[in-house]
N, C-alpha and C positions, 0 to 999 in steps of 0.2 A: 205559176201555174201549172199544176198538174198537167201532163197531156203523154200520150202516145209515145214520145221521143226517149221516154223514160225506162222506156222497153230495153231489153239486150238486144242491141243490132242483128244478133245472130238469129233470134227467132224467126221461124219461116212459116209464114201463114197460109193455109191453103183454103180455098173457098170449097164449102160442101157442095152438095148437089143443088144447082139453083131452085129446086122445088122446097128445100129445106127452108128457103127465106120467104119472107113476105113477099107479093109479088107487085105490090105498089111503090114506084120509084119515088111518091109524093112524101113518102116519110124517110127518106134518105138524103143527104144534101147532094143533091144534083148528080144521085145514082152513084157519086163518087166511093172510091173503096182507099183505104189507108194501110199500105203492106198488103194490098190484096184482100182486105176484111172488109164488108159491108158497113158504111157508116151513117149514124141515123143522127138527126137532128135533135139537139136539147131541147129546144122549146116544143115541139112536137113530142116528146116522149113526157114532159112536164104536163102537157094538155092530157096526155093520153090515159095518164096517173091520176088525172085531178089534184094536179100541183103534190105528187106523192103525199095524199092524204091519209090518214091512219085507219079511213074507212077501205082504202086499197092496200093494204098492208097484208101480204102472205105469210111472211114468218122476219122473223129478227134474230140474225145469226151472228157470227162473231165476226165479222168482218162488212157488214152491211146490212141494210135491209132490202127486202123485195116486195115489190110492189105490183100487183096487178094493173094491166092497162088495155086500152084499146085504140089501135091506130085508127087514124082516118079513113083507113078502105074497110075499116073493120076486124082487121086481124088482131085476135088477141094475143097478148105477150107476157113476158116477166120481167120486170126492169129492176137489176139488183143495183145500189145506191152505196158508193162508199162510205164510210163513216166519218173518217176523218182525211185530211189532205196531206198525207205524209208518204213518204218514198216507201218504207217498208208494207203498207198496205196495198201500194199502187204495184209493188212487186207481184203480192198475193194473188191480185186481180189478174195480172199478167201471166202470171204462173196458171191458172185457170184457163185462160187464153189460150195459152200454148197447148194445154193439154187438150182443150175440146176441139181446137181446129186442127189437130193431127189424129183425130181418130173421128170414125163412124161406127155407130153400134145403135141396134133399136132399142135397147135398154139403158143408154145412157141420154141425158137430157142435151138439146140441140142448143148451140149457143148460134145466134142471127148476125150479131155485130155491136158495136159500140158507140158511142159519140165520138167526136173528132178530139184532135190535140188543140183545137182552136176552143172547145166547150167549156162552160164554166165549172163543169164537175165531170168525172169519168162515170159514165153507167154504161153497164152491160145490157144486153138484150138478148133473151130466152125464148124460148118456146114454153107456152104457158100449158100448163098440167093442172087439170080442173079436179081433180079427186083428192087432193090435200096429199098429206104425206102417209105413210105405214102408222106413224106414232098416232096420227089424230083418229085410225081407224081401230086401234086395240088399245089407246091409254085416255084417249082426250073425248071433245066434245061427240064425234061421231060414234064413240064405243058407248055413249049412254043411252042409247038406244035400245030398245028389248030385243035386236037381234043380233048376236053375234056373229064378226066375220067367219063365214065358215071355213072349215077346216081345208077344203080342195082351194079354196081362194088362198089360204094362206101358204098352202106349197107350192103354187104356181109363182105367189110371189117371193119365195126362198129361192125358189130355182131359176126364176129370171134376175134375182140380185145376185146368184153365185155365176150367173151366165156372165153379168156386167164383169165383176170381179175377175174372172178367169181371163175375158176377153185383154182388161187392162194389165194384168201380169204377163199375158201373152206378148202386150207390146212393151213390157219392161218400164210399168207405170205401177206404183204403190197409192192408192187413194187416201190411205192415211185419217180417212175420219165416217168410215163405214158406220153407219147407226141407223135407226130406225127415221130419226127424222130428217133424214139426208137420202131418203127412198121414198120418190113419189111417185103418186097412183093415177093413170088417165081414168075416165070414165068406165072403162074394161077391166081394171084393176091389173093393168099391164105397167110393168115397173121401169122407173126412168132413175138411176140413180144419178144424183147432183153433187154441188158443192163441192169445189175441186182446189179451192185454194190451198190446201195443206198438201195436196198430191205432189208427189215427185217422181221425175222422170229418172231411173236407174241409169249411173254411168256407164257404158260400155264394158269396162272393166273391172268394175267395182260391185262386188256381189251384197254390198251392205250400205247404209247412209245413216248418219248422225240424226237422233230424235230431238237432239238438243233445245232447238227453237221452242217445243213444247216443254221443256224442262223435265223431261224425262230420260234416266240413265240409259245406256245400253245403244241397242242398233235397231234401225228399221229395214225390213225385208218384206216379202210379201207375204211371210208367214204372219205379221202382225196384224195385216188385213184379215187372215184367218181366224184368229181369235178376235178380232172384232164382229166379224159376222158368227161366230159362235154367240156372243152374247146377242147379236139379232135374233138368232134361233130360240134361243130361251125365252127373249121376249115374246116371239111368236107362238111358241106351246104353253105358255103360262100366262099370255096376257099383262105380265105384270111390268113396271118401268124397269130400266137398268138399276137406277139408283133412286129409292125412296127413303127419305127422312122418318118418315113416320110409319116404316116397320122397324119389328123388333131390331136390336142392335145386332145381332148373328144374321140379319136377312135385308140390313141396309142394301149391300152389294149383292143385287141378285145372282150374279155369276159365283159368288161364294157360298149361298144359299143353295143354288142349283149343284153345285158340284157334290155338296154333302147328300143332297135327297139322290142324286144318281150313283153316288157310291154306296149307299143303302140300299139300294134298287125302291127307294120310296117314291116312285114316278107320280102315284096319285096325289102328293102333295105338291107336288110342282107344277103338273098340266093342268090346264084350266077344265074343268069339267064340263064346261058348257061346250066344248069340242065335240063332246060324245064320249071319252075317255072311258068311261065306267060303261056305257050301252051301247056302244057299236065296237065290235073287235077288231074290227081293219083299222079303223081310228086308232084303237089303242094299240095295235101293233105299230102303226106309223109315229105316231107320238112318242112312242117308247123309243123306235129305231132312231128317230131325230134326238132324243134326249142324248143317247149312246154317242151319235155324232158329235154333241156338242162337248161331251167330255172329250173327246179326241183335239177338237179346236181350240181346247182350253189349256192345253199341256204347258206346263212349266218349260220346258225344252221345247223352244220353236222348232227344232228337228224332228220331234215326235208328231209335231202336227201335220197331217196331211196338206198337201198342196190345193191351191183351190180348185183345179181341174179333177180333180179327183174327189173334193167335197161335191162338186156339181154331179158328178158319175153316180155318188152314193146316193143324194137327194132324188135324183130320177129314178134310180133303183125303189128308193123308199116310195115313191108316188106310185110304180108299178106294181107295189107289195112285194118286193123281191128283196129281202135282206142282204145287202153286200158288205156288210160291216166286217165280214171274217177277213176281207183280203188287207184290213187295214191292222186288227189286234185280235190276239188269242183270248178269249173270254177269262179262259183260266189263270192268264198272267196280268189282269187289268191292273190289280189292286197293288201289285208289287213293283211293276215295269212302269205305270204312271201315275203321275201326280201333279192333278191340274194346279194353276196357280195365277197371279196377275202377272202380265206381260211386261209389268215393270221390271221385272227380274230376269227377261231375256238373258240369256248367254250369248255370247257374240259366235 
């Protein structure tokens, strides 16, 4: 049977502020905690999610499905269910537990607890974020409405996502899966970065860790997150998905397409016209500045990419209509000094 004893004994779980957790003790097994972590009753979670019905499914990720649930006291939650009962997947789930129980930030999703080691399966219980993912609003069903997600809201999402990633990096954690589908939005469009199965806590005396489990050569650092966030920014200004096989061959990978347009200063062919690029001079300036920041985030040499805290400060400056890009790059040297490419070719 899969149970929490499969976790590394050195994991140090910390309870967050009790206000972060459902207040009803009826939804926990006699209010017990395991390794100082709240324990939920499997039967009640099954009941809360209508037996994990398809109608309650929120998303289907690489490691498990996430279902919307309502506990007996009315508390709404999101319940992640492991796909398969194997040790590797449990390790990935416990990796997420270790990350989320050691951190607290308003732009990171909160983890409420899990089922016990005696449970039929391992379930993780999170706060429920009601407004879907960033992907939903710029690519999927919610984006099909006549109203385009306004630029001001998009900038807020970019800044809050960068804030969350900068916080992780300051805590020596690399997210490893920063993408629009892992950016959750509440009813006020405030960001909750989620899905930490692939995240890694960097060793104290090691400046990089292998990306081998993902089948990608090279090394993983905070700058890999910077690249991924650059792709998020491309999607944000273009309203196009990162990969789309229905596009022309040289446009399938949005990053390659964007690099080409930015190098040629063809911003109008990249930026979503519905954002007001052609009709509003301030939006024109801000979207162009974000595109220039994208160019820096997608550098082939990861050492040429700005750290996330500087990306965050640049976004804040852009939002205030202050172009701070000069502190990163001399425009006269941009074409000769910087050549963006895929992160698969990071140098060590």
